[in-house]
C-alpha positions as CSV (number, residue, x, y, z in Angstrom):
1,M,115.7,140.1,108.2
2,R,112.1,140.1,109.4
3,I,110.8,139.4,105.9
4,V,113.2,136.4,105.6
5,A,112.1,135.2,109.0
6,F,108.5,135.5,108.0
7,G,109.1,133.7,104.7
8,L,111.0,130.9,106.5
9,G,108.2,130.8,109.1
10,L,105.6,130.2,106.4
11,L,107.8,127.5,105.0
12,G,108.1,125.9,108.5
13,G,104.3,126.2,108.9
14,V,103.6,124.4,105.6
15,T,106.2,121.7,106.4
16,A,104.8,121.1,109.9
17,S,101.2,121.0,108.5
18,Q,102.2,117.9,106.5
19,G,102.8,115.8,109.7
20,P,99.1,115.1,110.3
21,E,98.6,114.5,106.5
22,F,101.4,112.0,106.5
23,A,99.8,110.3,109.6
24,Q,96.4,110.2,107.8
25,Q,97.9,108.6,104.7
26,Y,99.8,106.2,107.0
27,R,96.5,105.2,108.7
28,Q,94.9,104.5,105.3
29,R,97.8,102.3,104.2
30,L,97.9,100.6,107.5
31,G,94.2,99.7,107.1
32,G,95.0,98.3,103.6
33,A,97.8,96.2,104.9
34,I,95.5,94.8,107.7
35,D,92.7,94.0,105.1
36,E,95.1,92.2,102.9
37,L,96.7,90.2,105.7
38,R,93.3,89.3,107.0
39,Q,92.4,87.8,103.6
40,V,95.6,85.8,103.5
41,I,95.1,84.5,107.0
42,Q,91.4,83.8,106.3
43,R,92.3,81.7,103.2
44,F,94.9,79.8,105.2
45,D,92.4,79.2,108.1
46,T,89.8,77.9,105.6
47,D,92.3,75.5,104.1
48,A,93.4,74.4,107.5
49,Q,89.8,73.7,108.7
50,A,89.1,71.8,105.5
51,S,92.0,69.5,106.4
52,G,90.8,69.2,110.0
53,E,93.4,71.5,111.4
54,T,93.5,74.8,113.4
55,R,95.7,77.6,112.2
56,E,98.3,76.8,114.9
57,S,98.4,73.1,114.2
58,A,98.6,73.7,110.4
59,I,101.5,76.1,110.9
60,A,103.2,73.6,113.2
61,R,102.7,70.9,110.6
62,L,104.2,73.0,107.9
63,R,107.1,74.2,110.0
64,S,108.0,70.6,111.1
65,N,108.0,69.4,107.4
66,T,111.4,68.2,106.3
67,D,111.0,70.0,102.9
68,S,112.7,73.4,103.5
69,F,110.3,75.1,101.1
70,V,107.3,73.9,103.0
71,S,108.9,74.6,106.4
72,R,109.6,78.2,105.3
73,Q,106.0,78.6,104.2
74,G,104.9,77.7,107.7
75,A,107.3,80.2,109.2
76,A,106.0,82.9,106.7
77,M,102.4,82.2,107.7
78,Q,103.2,82.4,111.4
79,A,105.0,85.7,110.7
80,N,101.9,87.0,108.8
81,A,99.6,86.1,111.7
82,E,101.9,87.8,114.2
83,R,102.2,90.9,112.0
84,L,98.5,91.1,111.6
85,G,98.1,91.1,115.4
86,R,100.7,93.9,115.7
87,L,99.1,96.0,113.0
88,E,95.6,95.6,114.4
89,T,96.8,96.6,117.9
90,H,98.7,99.6,116.5
91,R,95.7,100.8,114.5
92,D,93.4,100.4,117.5
93,T,95.8,102.5,119.6
94,M,96.0,105.2,116.9
95,V,92.2,105.3,116.6
96,Q,91.9,105.9,120.4
97,A,94.7,108.5,120.5
98,G,94.1,112.2,120.1
99,S,95.0,114.1,117.0
100,F,98.6,114.9,117.8
101,A,99.2,111.7,119.7
102,R,98.5,109.8,116.4
103,V,101.5,111.5,114.8
104,A,103.7,110.6,117.8
105,L,102.5,107.0,117.8
106,M,103.2,106.7,114.1
107,V,106.7,108.0,114.6
108,R,107.4,105.9,117.7
109,D,105.6,102.6,117.0
110,G,104.9,102.7,113.3
111,D,105.3,99.7,111.0
112,R,108.5,100.3,109.1
113,D,107.2,98.7,105.8
114,V,104.0,100.7,105.9
115,M,105.9,103.9,106.8
116,E,108.3,103.5,103.9
117,A,105.5,102.8,101.4
118,V,103.7,106.0,102.6
119,Y,107.0,108.0,102.3
120,R,107.5,106.7,98.7
121,D,103.9,107.7,97.6
122,F,103.3,110.7,99.9
123,E,101.4,113.5,98.4
124,P,101.4,116.8,100.3
125,A,98.0,118.3,101.0
126,L,96.5,121.5,102.1
127,P,95.6,121.2,105.8
128,V,91.9,121.7,106.3
129,T,91.6,120.0,109.7
130,E,92.0,121.6,113.1
131,E,95.1,119.4,113.6
132,G,96.6,120.6,110.3
133,F,96.0,124.2,111.0
134,L,97.4,123.9,114.5
135,S,100.5,122.1,113.2
136,A,101.0,124.8,110.6
137,A,100.7,127.5,113.3
138,I,103.2,125.7,115.5
139,G,105.6,125.3,112.7
140,F,105.3,128.9,111.7
141,V,105.8,130.2,115.2
142,A,108.7,127.9,115.9
143,V,110.7,128.8,112.8
144,W,109.7,132.5,112.7
145,G,110.1,133.1,116.4
146,G,113.3,131.0,116.6
147,L,114.9,133.0,113.8
148,L,113.9,136.3,115.4
149,L,115.4,135.2,118.7
150,L,118.5,133.9,117.1
151,T,119.1,137.2,115.1
152,S,118.4,139.2,118.3
153,F,121.0,137.2,120.2
154,I,123.6,137.5,117.4
155,R,123.0,141.3,117.2
156,S,123.4,141.6,120.9
157,L,126.7,139.7,120.7
158,W,127.8,141.9,117.8
159,R,126.9,145.2,119.6
160,R,128.9,144.4,122.7
161,P,132.3,144.4,121.2
162,H,131.5,147.6,119.2
163,S,130.1,149.4,122.3
164,R,133.2,148.4,124.3
165,R,135.5,149.8,121.6
166,A,133.5,153.0,121.5
167,A,133.7,153.4,125.3
168,A,137.4,152.7,125.3
169,Q,138.0,155.3,122.6
170,A,136.1,158.0,124.5
């Protein structure tokens, strides 16, 4: 059983080491989403300024248009500007957070679209950072130690009925 526990512990360590790698790939994709949204917003702002408008007044003008297509474009641009603000705030928070806090922030507050894109394209990697090594060690100890504790508990339960029977027969 110890060999099985050790093997599963290694598997747990390898699996846990991927958390920081997933978070790193998430941060890269988050940066790409921010860069792309900035370009879209910047083009819109340039067009608005060329028409003597601010971003807010141009969005309000589009949204109040009676043509539903144009109105939806105004709502979409407002949503883009709001999402850009949320993503920038989230990235800044992640940059300021410590190693393991970044993983927690990603799980708790991560952008669903970015997270799903990372999940689709995720490529496991060998952990060579301190965070990756510590995650692997924690995963190994949790699975290996948990299995050893569980098997010890089950053995103690198994031994009790047998020792009672042996004592009753004597």
